[in-house]
C-alpha positions in Angstrom: -8.9 -1.9 95.6 -11.7 0.4 94.5 -11.3 4.1 95.4 -14.0 5.4 97.8 -13.5 9.0 96.8 -16.5 9.5 94.6 -20.3 9.6 95.2 -23.2 8.9 92.8 -23.3 12.6 91.9 -19.7 12.5 90.8 -20.3 9.4 88.7 -23.3 11.0 87.0 -21.1 14.0 86.3 -18.5 11.5 84.9 -21.0 10.2 82.3 -21.6 13.8 81.1 -17.9 14.5 80.9 -17.3 11.3 79.0 -20.0 12.2 76.4 -18.5 15.6 76.0 -15.0 14.2 75.4 -16.4 11.7 72.8 -18.1 14.5 71.0 -15.8 17.5 71.3 -12.3 16.1 71.9 -11.6 12.6 70.6 -12.6 13.3 66.9 -10.1 16.2 66.8 -7.1 15.0 68.8 -5.0 13.8 65.9 -5.5 17.0 63.9 -4.7 19.2 66.9 -1.5 17.3 67.5 -0.5 17.8 63.9 -1.4 21.4 63.8 0.2 22.0 67.2 -2.8 23.9 68.5 -6.3 23.1 69.8 -9.3 24.8 68.3 -10.3 27.9 70.2 -14.0 26.8 70.0 -13.2 23.9 72.4 -13.3 26.5 75.2 -16.7 27.8 74.4 -18.0 24.2 74.0 -16.5 23.3 77.4 -18.1 26.5 78.9 -21.5 25.6 77.5 -21.2 22.1 79.0 -20.4 23.6 82.4 -16.8 22.3 82.5 -15.2 25.7 83.1 -15.4 27.6 86.3 -16.8 24.7 88.2 -15.9 26.4 91.5 -17.1 29.9 90.5 -20.2 31.1 92.3 -23.4 30.8 90.2 -23.9 34.6 90.3 -20.9 34.9 88.0 -22.0 32.1 85.7 -20.0 29.3 87.3 -21.0 25.9 88.7 -20.9 27.0 92.3 -19.2 23.8 93.3 -15.9 24.0 95.3 -15.6 20.2 95.6 -12.3 19.4 93.8 -13.6 15.8 93.0 -15.5 17.2 90.0 -12.3 18.6 88.6 -10.6 15.2 89.3 -13.3 13.5 87.3 -12.5 15.7 84.3 -8.8 14.9 84.6 -9.4 11.2 84.7 -11.7 11.1 81.7 -9.3 13.2 79.6 -6.4 10.9 80.7 -8.4 7.9 79.6 -8.3 9.0 76.0 -4.8 10.4 76.2 -5.9 14.0 75.9 -3.1 15.4 78.0 -2.9 18.7 76.1 -6.6 19.4 76.6 -6.3 18.5 80.3 -3.4 20.9 80.9 -5.2 23.8 79.2 -8.4 23.3 81.2 -6.5 22.7 84.4 -4.5 26.0 83.9 -7.9 27.8 83.8 -9.7 26.1 86.6 -6.9 25.0 89.0 -4.2 27.6 88.6 -5.6 30.9 87.3 -9.1 30.9 88.7 -8.1 30.6 92.4 -6.3 33.9 92.1 -9.4 35.6 90.8 -11.8 33.9 93.2 -9.6 34.7 96.2 -8.1 38.1 95.3 -10.2 39.9 92.8 -12.5 42.8 93.9 -16.2 42.6 93.3 -15.8 44.8 90.2 -13.0 42.6 88.8 -15.1 39.4 89.3 -18.0 41.0 87.4 -15.6 41.9 84.6 -13.8 38.6 84.1 -15.5 35.6 85.7 -18.6 35.3 83.5 -16.4 35.2 80.3 -14.1 32.7 81.9 -16.9 30.4 82.7 -18.4 30.7 79.3 -15.1 30.0 77.6 -15.1 33.4 75.9 -12.1 34.4 78.0 -9.0 32.1 78.2 -6.6 32.6 81.0 -2.9 32.2 81.5 -0.5 32.9 84.3 2.9 34.5 83.5 5.5 33.8 86.2 8.5 32.1 84.6 11.1 34.2 82.8 14.1 33.2 80.6 16.3 33.6 83.6 14.0 32.7 86.4 12.1 29.5 86.8 12.1 27.6 90.1 13.5 30.7 91.8 10.8 33.3 91.2 12.5 35.7 93.4 14.9 36.2 90.4 12.3 37.7 88.1 13.1 41.0 86.3 9.8 42.1 84.9 8.8 45.5 86.4 5.7 47.5 87.0 6.3 51.2 87.7 3.5 53.4 89.2 2.5 56.3 86.9 -0.5 58.2 88.2 -3.5 55.9 88.1 -1.6 53.4 86.0 1.4 51.0 86.1 3.9 50.8 83.3 4.7 47.1 82.9 7.8 45.8 81.1 9.5 42.4 80.8 9.4 39.0 79.1 7.9 35.7 80.2 8.4 32.2 78.8 6.9 28.7 78.9 3.4 30.2 79.3 0.6 27.7 79.1 -2.3 28.9 77.0 0.0 31.7 75.8 -1.4 31.9 72.3 -5.1 31.6 73.1 -5.1 33.6 76.3 -7.2 36.7 76.6 -6.4 37.4 80.3 -2.9 36.9 81.7 -2.1 37.1 85.4 1.5 38.4 85.6 4.0 38.7 88.3 6.2 41.9 88.3 8.4 43.8 90.6 6.8 47.0 92.0 9.6 47.7 94.5 13.0 46.3 93.2 14.6 47.1 96.6 12.1 45.0 98.6 13.0 41.5 97.3 10.1 39.0 97.6 8.1 41.7 99.4 8.3 44.0 96.4 6.3 41.9 93.9 2.7 42.4 92.7 0.2 40.6 90.5 -1.4 42.3 87.5 -4.1 41.3 85.0 -3.0 42.0 81.4 -5.7 41.8 78.8 -5.6 41.0 75.1 -5.2 44.1 73.0 -3.3 46.3 75.5 -0.7 48.2 73.5 2.8 46.8 74.1 1.5 43.3 75.0 2.7 40.9 72.3 3.1 37.1 71.9 6.3 35.6 70.7 6.9 32.1 69.5 4.5 29.2 70.0 7.2 27.0 71.5 8.0 23.7 69.9 7.8 21.2 72.8 8.9 17.6 73.2 5.3 16.6 74.1 1.9 18.2 74.7 1.9 19.2 71.1 -1.7 20.4 70.9 -1.3 22.7 73.8 -0.1 26.2 73.2 2.9 27.3 75.2 4.4 30.6 74.3 6.7 33.5 75.0 5.0 36.8 76.1 6.5 40.3 75.9 5.4 43.4 77.7 6.9 46.6 76.3 5.8 49.5 78.5 2.3 48.2 78.7 0.0 50.8 80.4 -2.0 48.8 82.9 -4.8 50.6 84.9 -4.5 50.3 88.7 -7.9 48.7 88.5 -6.1 45.6 87.0 -3.8 45.2 90.1 -4.8 41.8 91.6 -4.6 41.4 95.3 -2.5 43.4 97.7 0.4 45.5 96.3 3.7 44.0 97.3 2.1 40.7 98.3 2.4 39.0 94.9 5.0 36.4 96.0 2.9 35.6 99.1 -0.2 35.2 96.9 1.7 32.7 94.8 2.9 30.6 97.7 -0.6 30.4 99.1 -2.0 28.9 96.0 0.8 26.6 95.0 -0.6 23.6 97.0 -3.7 23.5 94.8 -1.7 23.7 91.6 0.6 20.9 92.8 -2.3 18.7 93.9 -3.9 19.2 90.4 -0.6 18.1 88.7 -0.4 15.1 91.0 -4.0 14.0 90.1 -3.3 14.4 86.4 -0.2 12.2 86.9 -2.2 9.5 88.7 -4.9 9.5 86.1 -2.3 9.2 83.3 -0.5 6.3 85.1 -3.8 4.4 85.6 -4.8 5.0 82.0 -1.4 3.8 80.7 -1.7 0.6 82.8 -5.2 -0.1 81.5 -4.0 0.3 77.9 -1.1 -2.0 78.6 -3.1 -4.7 80.3 -5.4 -4.8 77.2 -2.4 -4.9 74.9 -0.6 -7.7 76.8 -3.8 -9.8 76.7 -4.0 -9.5 72.9 -0.4 -9.6 71.9 1.2 -13.0 71.5 4.8 -14.1 71.6 6.2 -17.7 71.7 2.7 -19.0 71.0 0.9 -17.3 73.9 -0.3 -13.9 75.1 2.6 -11.9 76.6 0.5 -11.5 79.7 1.2 -15.2 80.4 4.9 -14.6 80.6 6.2 -14.4 84.2 8.3 -11.3 83.6 5.3 -9.5 82.2 3.1 -10.5 85.1 5.7 -9.3 87.6 6.0 -6.0 85.9 2.2 -5.5 85.8 1.9 -6.5 89.4 4.5 -3.9 90.4 2.8 -1.2 88.4 -0.7 -2.0 89.7 0.5 -2.0 93.3 2.3 1.3 93.0 -0.6 3.1 91.3 -3.1 1.8 93.8 -1.0 2.8 96.8 -0.5 6.2 95.3 -4.2 6.5 94.6 -4.9 6.0 98.3 -2.6 8.9 99.2 -4.1 11.2 96.6 -7.6 10.4 97.7 -6.5 11.6 101.2 -4.9 14.7 99.7 -8.1 15.6 97.8 -10.1 15.1 101.0 -7.8 17.4 102.9 -8.0 20.1 100.2 -11.8 19.9 100.3 -11.6 20.3 104.1 -9.2 23.3 103.8 -6.4 21.4 105.6 -4.0 20.5 102.8 -0.5 21.6 103.7 2.1 22.8 101.2 4.3 19.9 102.4 1.7 17.2 101.7 1.0 18.8 98.3 4.7 18.7 97.5 4.8 15.0 98.5 1.9 14.2 96.2 3.3 16.2 93.3 6.8 14.7 93.2 5.8 11.2 94.0 2.8 11.0 91.5 4.7 12.6 88.6 7.7 10.4 89.1 5.3 7.4 89.3 3.7 8.5 86.1 7.0 8.6 84.2 8.0 5.3 85.7 4.8 3.6 84.8 4.5 5.0 81.3 8.2 4.1 80.5 7.7 0.5 81.6 4.4 0.3 79.7 6.2 1.4 76.5 8.6 -1.4 77.1 5.8 -4.0 77.3 4.4 -2.7 74.0 7.7 -3.4 72.3 8.2 -1.6 69.0 4.6 -0.6 68.8 5.1 1.4 72.0 7.3 3.7 70.0 4.6 4.4 67.3 2.6 7.5 67.9 -0.6 5.9 66.7 -0.6 4.0 70.0 -1.7 6.2 72.9 1.2 4.9 75.1 3.7 6.6 72.8 2.1 9.9 73.1 1.7 9.4 76.9 5.4 8.8 77.0 6.4 12.2 75.5 3.5 14.1 77.3 4.6 12.8 80.7 8.1 14.1 80.8 7.2 17.7 81.7 5.2 16.6 84.8 8.3 16.4 87.1 9.4 19.9 86.0 6.6 22.4 85.9 4.7 23.5 89.0 7.9 23.0 90.9 10.6 20.4 90.0 11.0 17.1 91.9 14.1 18.6 93.5 12.2 21.7 94.7 9.5 19.5 96.1 12.0 17.4 98.1 13.6 20.6 99.3 10.2 21.8 100.7 9.7 18.5 102.4 13.2 18.2 103.7 13.2 21.7 105.2 9.9 20.9 107.0 11.4 17.8 108.4 14.6 19.3 109.6 13.0 22.5 111.0 11.1 20.4 113.5 14.2 18.5 114.5 
């Protein structure tokens, strides 16, 4: 069943993305994995190609295209070559950090930051999670104390995607400790601000080429001009933008599952056992049939989710459904595809092995499967 999501314009864009990946990503993937860090110049190459800031208005150097399907094309093509680390880094910029700036930044802030983000000269990160606060962000301890025209920001963040390369970090801090969720604000911390330092580049199970790090803020003097959005509304600002983040993670998961299935179909057609291709074994055919059905059914739901997002009608609950289901599907599909590869599925020179270790985080970040089910369950019972 062929997806009807894309138009001829999207497919033309896909060809350009495919050429970019073949030129700028595929030749370097193995080295980046071994070095545990992508080249910084990939960002400027992506910016030059128009793959960053797709939704940013053209007046700020962006693509001026809010249609999420263009981002989905990028995700699918990166998944096709197993470039999960690259996909996460670019998604952090376009799907997670940029919406905050597009929606909340002042005109002056947009002029300062958006052109560099679109060109790849500025890499973004978003610093929410702390050593003692992950899914429950109301437990964060980082503070921002007003001091004249500045704020004094202190605290520690961890598991920060793009933490090493980032030049601009959107950080959540408490501005009124007594106000709970209503006492949090967002700040933009820039590279070079005294007191802002990076800790370890974290040694992860997967996504080895992607830089995840600890960040430390030791009485960083942040100008009030770097406050993002409304003071005291930081938590609300986060909640409003989580549906897009979760949708993006779901689309990455779907693309990865489809890629894993394609690789496995090709492998099963070539690999022989007991004198015939393993694709001719009934157990193999049944497994492939199950995986193909699950991925196609999920694709139909995600196509609807993307359409709702483009229409401005995507709910937090539907995004949560997409996120937990697609990421669990990804892990299930990849795991069974590894099994069909046999011993070769455990060898990192095969893309399915790398997909296996890269997939595990998907059900955790952006809101765990358990948190997604809680969101959905609360919605169901609140109407009962």
